[in-house]
C-alpha positions, 0 to 999 in steps of 0.5 A: 898122597891123599887121594879120594876116589869117586864114582861120579859126581858134578866136578872134582873141583867143586867137591874139592871146595866143598871139602876145603871149606869144611876140613883142614886138608893135607896139603896135594890132596886129590879128588877123582872121579870116574865121572863128572856130570857138570866137568868145567873147563876155562871160563865157563866150558865143558869138559865131556868125557867117558866113563872110567875111561879118562883122568878127571881130577883135581887137587888141591895146593896150599899156598901159604901167602904167594902173592897174588900178582904172580898167580900165573907161575902157577898155571906155568907150574900145572901145566908143566908138571903135566907136560912133562909126565904126558910127553913121555908117554907118546911120541909125538911131539906135545906142546902146552897150549897159552894158557894151559891146555896140552897139545899132541901136535895140535889135538887136544889131550889135556885141559887145566882148571885153576881157582884160587881162595884169594886172601887181600894180595896173596893166594891162600889155597888153590884147587887144579882141576885137570882132565886128560884124555887117556883112554877114550877112543871116540868123542862126540863130532863138536868136537874137533882138533881133540884126541886121546893118549890111547889113540896115540900111542895105540894101547890102554894106559893105566889110571892110578899110575899116570896120576901119581906121575902127575900130581908127583911132577906138578909137585916138583914144579910148584917148588921152583914158585916156592925157592923163588926160581920164577925166571926159571920157570917161566923159560921152560913153559915157554920153550914148550909154547905152541906156535912160539915166536911162528908168525901165525894166524889169529882172531880177536874177539871182534872177529878181526884176523890178523898175522903175528907171532907168539914172543911173551907171556906177561906177568898178568898171564896175558898172551903176548904178540909181536904183528906184523908191523912190529908193534905189540898187542897183549890178550887176556883169556877169550880174546884171542884164538888161533884162526886155523882151529 
């Protein structure tokens, strides 16, 4: 496993994308930083992390012709790889919150940002950025519903060991895509999904509050919600959120 360690960087995703554009990198090359000054989450959100306490890293995955129409399966594989390592570290119930955050009960402990290099109808290469709250105990007051592995387990974790386990686990689930086990991958993802088939209150991007339940995620990665009247609505990222969060 090729791991590049940095003390500080603006963004591991940006660094790895630039490195990949200039070099022929080994598949699953990892860039990990003790501190990110411009860490990013989904759709431009910021990822804050205390220096040296957490895992902030990016992985390059060479897809070799993976169809762009099925790109959400990569998100499923990454989130399952992350989820299945973290759930072994703590005793609280863990979930994948669509599309790929990891929650302990209802508090966020990890997030994922995937950036794909597209060529025609295919994904040539993906840079997967992951942030995990590991040994940090105190978070900014403006961040609600956030926790860490240490806050749950009450002990420190070895960051190097955890990183190795996560990258190895992600490799395992990406192999589901390469061997065309897409239905099996999706089944595992839905079984781990937060509030799956549980009536919940949602807010859409028009600030309308409604009751519904998650029943599926479609081939484009949209969240499929069944409403009270049994009609179906589909939502893309940032078009919906839980009303109680």
